[in-house]
C-alpha positions as CSV (number, residue, x, y, z in Angstrom):
1,X,-42.4,92.6,54.6
2,X,-44.7,92.6,57.6
3,X,-43.7,91.2,60.9
4,X,-46.3,88.4,60.6
5,X,-45.0,87.4,57.2
6,X,-41.5,87.2,58.5
7,X,-42.7,84.9,61.3
8,X,-44.6,82.7,58.8
9,X,-41.5,82.1,56.6
10,X,-39.2,81.2,59.5
11,X,-40.1,77.4,59.6
12,X,-39.6,77.1,55.9
13,X,-36.1,78.7,56.1
14,X,-35.3,76.4,59.0
15,X,-36.3,73.3,57.0
16,X,-34.1,74.3,54.1
17,X,-31.1,74.9,56.4
18,X,-31.5,71.3,57.8
19,X,-31.4,70.0,61.3
20,X,-29.8,72.0,64.0
21,X,-26.3,71.0,65.2
22,X,-27.7,70.1,68.6
23,X,-29.6,67.1,66.9
24,X,-26.4,65.6,65.4
25,X,-25.2,62.7,67.5
26,X,-21.5,63.1,68.5
27,X,-19.3,60.1,67.9
28,X,-18.6,57.9,70.9
29,X,-15.4,58.5,72.7
30,X,-12.9,55.6,72.9
31,X,-13.9,55.1,76.6
32,X,-17.5,54.8,75.6
33,X,-16.7,52.3,72.8
34,X,-14.7,50.2,75.3
35,X,-17.5,50.3,77.7
36,X,-19.9,49.3,75.0
37,X,-17.7,46.4,74.0
38,X,-17.5,45.2,77.6
39,X,-21.2,45.4,77.9
40,X,-21.8,43.3,74.8
41,X,-19.3,40.7,75.8
42,X,-20.9,40.4,79.2
43,X,-24.4,40.0,77.7
44,X,-23.1,37.4,75.2
45,X,-21.6,35.4,78.1
46,X,-25.0,35.6,79.9
47,X,-26.8,34.2,76.9
48,X,-24.3,31.4,76.5
49,X,-24.8,30.4,80.1
50,X,-28.5,30.5,79.6
51,X,-28.1,28.3,76.5
52,X,-26.1,25.8,78.5
53,X,-28.9,25.6,81.1
54,X,-31.5,25.0,78.3
55,X,-29.2,22.3,76.9
56,X,-29.0,20.5,80.3
57,X,-32.8,20.6,80.5
58,X,-33.0,19.0,77.0
59,X,-34.6,22.2,75.7
60,X,-32.7,22.2,72.4
61,X,-34.9,24.9,70.7
62,X,-34.3,27.3,73.6
63,X,-30.6,26.5,73.7
64,X,-30.2,27.2,70.0
65,X,-32.0,30.5,70.4
66,X,-29.7,31.6,73.3
67,X,-26.5,30.6,71.5
68,X,-27.5,32.5,68.4
69,X,-28.2,35.6,70.6
70,X,-24.8,35.2,72.2
71,X,-23.1,35.1,68.8
72,X,-25.0,38.2,67.7
73,X,-23.8,40.2,70.7
74,X,-20.1,39.6,69.8
75,X,-20.6,40.0,66.1
76,X,-18.9,43.2,64.8
77,X,-16.8,43.9,67.9
78,X,-13.7,44.2,65.8
79,X,-15.5,47.0,63.8
80,X,-16.3,48.8,67.1
81,X,-12.7,48.4,68.2
82,X,-11.5,49.7,64.8
83,X,-13.7,52.8,65.3
84,X,-11.8,53.3,68.5
85,X,-8.5,53.0,66.6
86,X,-9.6,55.6,64.0
87,X,-10.7,58.0,66.7
88,X,-7.4,57.7,68.5
89,X,-5.5,58.4,65.3
90,X,-7.5,61.5,64.3
91,X,-7.9,62.7,67.8
92,X,-11.6,62.5,68.4
93,X,-13.0,62.1,71.9
94,X,-9.8,62.8,73.7
95,X,-8.2,59.5,72.8
96,X,-5.7,60.9,70.2
97,X,-4.6,64.1,68.7
98,X,-1.4,64.4,70.6
99,X,-2.6,62.6,73.7
100,X,0.4,60.8,75.2
101,X,-1.7,58.1,76.8
102,X,-1.3,55.8,73.8
103,X,0.1,55.3,70.3
104,X,-1.1,57.6,67.6
105,X,-0.6,55.6,64.4
106,X,-2.2,52.6,62.8
107,X,1.0,50.6,62.8
108,X,1.2,50.6,66.6
109,X,-2.4,49.8,67.4
110,X,-4.3,48.3,64.4
111,X,-2.9,44.9,65.1
112,X,-4.7,44.8,68.5
113,X,-8.2,45.9,67.9
114,X,-9.4,44.0,71.0
115,X,-7.4,43.7,74.2
116,X,-6.1,40.2,74.8
117,X,-8.4,39.4,77.7
118,X,-11.5,40.5,75.7
119,X,-10.3,38.6,72.6
120,X,-10.0,35.4,74.7
121,X,-13.5,35.9,76.1
122,X,-14.9,36.5,72.7
123,X,-13.2,33.4,71.3
124,X,-14.5,31.3,74.2
125,X,-18.0,32.5,73.5
126,X,-17.8,31.8,69.8
127,X,-16.2,28.4,70.1
128,X,-18.6,27.3,72.9
129,X,-21.7,28.5,71.0
130,X,-20.8,27.0,67.7
131,X,-19.8,23.7,69.3
132,X,-23.0,23.6,71.3
133,X,-25.1,24.5,68.3
134,X,-23.6,21.4,66.6
135,X,-24.4,19.3,69.7
136,X,-28.0,20.6,69.7
137,X,-28.5,19.7,66.1
138,X,-27.2,16.2,66.6
139,X,-29.9,15.7,69.3
140,X,-32.7,16.5,66.9
141,X,-34.8,13.7,65.4
142,X,-33.7,14.6,61.8
143,X,-30.4,16.4,62.2
144,X,-29.1,18.7,59.5
145,X,-25.6,17.1,59.3
146,X,-24.4,19.8,56.8
147,X,-25.2,22.5,59.4
148,X,-23.4,20.4,62.0
149,X,-20.3,20.3,59.8
150,X,-20.6,24.1,59.2
151,X,-20.7,24.9,62.9
152,X,-17.8,22.5,63.6
153,X,-15.7,24.1,60.9
154,X,-16.3,27.5,62.5
155,X,-14.7,26.1,65.7
156,X,-11.9,24.4,63.9
157,X,-11.0,27.6,62.0
158,X,-10.2,29.1,65.5
159,X,-9.0,25.9,67.2
160,X,-7.9,23.2,64.7
161,X,-7.4,20.5,67.4
162,X,-10.7,21.1,69.2
163,X,-11.7,17.5,70.1
164,X,-15.4,18.2,70.5
165,X,-15.7,19.9,67.1
166,X,-13.6,17.1,65.4
167,X,-15.7,14.4,67.0
168,X,-19.1,16.0,66.1
169,X,-17.9,16.7,62.5
170,X,-16.8,13.1,62.2
171,X,-20.1,11.9,63.6
172,X,-22.0,14.1,61.0
173,X,-19.7,12.8,58.2
174,X,-20.4,9.2,59.2
175,X,-24.1,9.7,58.9
176,X,-23.6,11.3,55.5
177,X,-21.8,8.1,54.5
178,X,-18.5,9.9,54.0
179,X,-16.5,7.4,56.0
180,X,-13.0,8.3,54.8
181,X,-13.3,11.9,55.9
182,X,-15.2,10.9,59.1
183,X,-12.4,8.6,60.1
184,X,-9.8,11.3,59.5
185,X,-11.7,13.7,61.7
186,X,-12.3,11.2,64.4
187,X,-8.6,10.1,64.5
188,X,-7.6,13.7,65.0
189,X,-10.1,14.0,67.8
190,X,-8.6,10.9,69.4
191,X,-5.2,12.4,69.5
192,X,-6.5,15.0,71.9
193,X,-9.2,12.9,73.7
194,X,-7.6,9.5,73.8
195,X,-10.0,7.9,76.2
196,X,-13.3,9.2,74.9
197,X,-15.5,6.1,74.4
198,X,-17.8,7.9,71.9
199,X,-14.8,8.7,69.6
200,X,-13.6,5.1,69.8
201,X,-17.1,3.9,69.0
202,X,-17.4,6.0,65.8
203,X,-13.9,5.1,64.7
204,X,-14.9,1.4,65.0
205,X,-18.1,2.1,63.1
206,X,-16.2,3.9,60.3
207,X,-13.6,1.2,60.0
208,X,-16.4,-1.5,59.8
209,X,-18.2,0.5,57.0
210,X,-15.0,1.0,55.1
211,X,-14.2,-2.7,55.4
212,X,-17.7,-3.6,54.2
213,X,-17.3,-1.2,51.3
214,X,-14.0,-2.8,50.4
215,X,-15.5,-6.2,50.5
216,X,-18.4,-5.2,48.3
217,X,-16.0,-3.6,45.8
218,X,-13.9,-6.8,45.9
219,X,-16.9,-8.9,45.3
220,X,-18.2,-6.6,42.6
221,X,-14.9,-6.6,40.7
222,X,-14.5,-10.3,41.1
223,X,-17.9,-10.9,39.6
224,X,-17.2,-8.4,36.8
225,X,-13.9,-10.2,35.9
226,X,-15.6,-13.6,36.1
227,X,-18.3,-12.4,33.8
228,X,-15.8,-11.0,31.3
229,X,-13.9,-14.4,31.5
230,X,-17.1,-16.2,30.8
231,X,-18.0,-14.0,27.9
232,X,-14.5,-14.5,26.4
233,X,-14.8,-18.2,26.8
234,X,-18.2,-18.2,25.1
235,X,-16.9,-16.1,22.2
236,X,-14.0,-18.6,21.8
237,X,-16.4,-21.5,21.7
238,X,-18.5,-19.8,19.1
239,X,-15.5,-19.1,17.0
240,X,-14.4,-22.7,17.3
241,X,-17.9,-23.9,16.3
242,X,-17.9,-21.7,13.3
243,X,-14.5,-22.9,12.1
244,X,-15.2,-26.7,12.4
245,X,-17.3,-27.2,9.2
246,X,-14.6,-25.5,7.0
247,X,-11.9,-27.7,8.6
248,X,-14.0,-30.8,8.0
249,X,-14.6,-30.0,4.3
250,X,-10.9,-29.5,3.7
251,X,-10.0,-32.7,5.5
252,X,-12.5,-34.8,3.4
253,X,-11.6,-33.4,-0.1
254,X,-9.9,-36.7,-1.3
255,X,-13.1,-38.7,-0.8
256,X,-15.2,-36.6,-3.3
257,X,-15.6,-38.6,-6.5
258,X,-13.8,-37.3,-9.5
259,X,-15.6,-36.9,-12.8
260,X,-15.6,-40.0,-15.0
261,X,-13.4,-40.0,-18.1
262,X,-16.5,-40.9,-20.1
263,X,-18.3,-37.9,-19.1
264,X,-18.3,-35.3,-21.8
């Protein structure tokens, strides 16, 4: 084979062999993963703060966008932390493989994928954003009450006694005419925020609607029973009217003339 031919075939051989090892991206070290998590949490907090500013300026569309961005930045942080755990266990990136700086098995570290302080910051971001998304929707001309309930439930999954989420969920349920559930949610909110006038207002509205419903049901059933009683009375009168001719015929049987003896 000529030298030129050998040179011509070199690129083809390289393509068959695949990319060089220098182009393969090495996995992030635990330190790099931790730094990335911190960066994303900080960015999420910035978006949440920007969203609060938009909300104060009555820019609901802008606020909703910022809150969604904040939530996107903290989404999947547990997965990133789990990658750190795996690398520590198998010894990639200097975080494991006999390193005495930390535990080397899942049982010791899988339960704490995120440090306590980061976990609290992430929970604060999520609860704040979901709560504020619900508040933004309630400010709209035609609120999506189902979405309000969805966002409030996200908060309540993390913090079951969150007064704002309970109040906003109760408010949405009220406007969906689900007064029983609305009252239940609002009363729970009142347990935490006893002096909130808005909670008291919606509790009063719910109780009024439920009383009104009860009165309507009472009137409805009263009318229904009265109608049944009237129908029964009418049927009785008809039965009495039908039975009177037969009774009269039986009572007057002695007055009917008997055939004459002369008749043959």
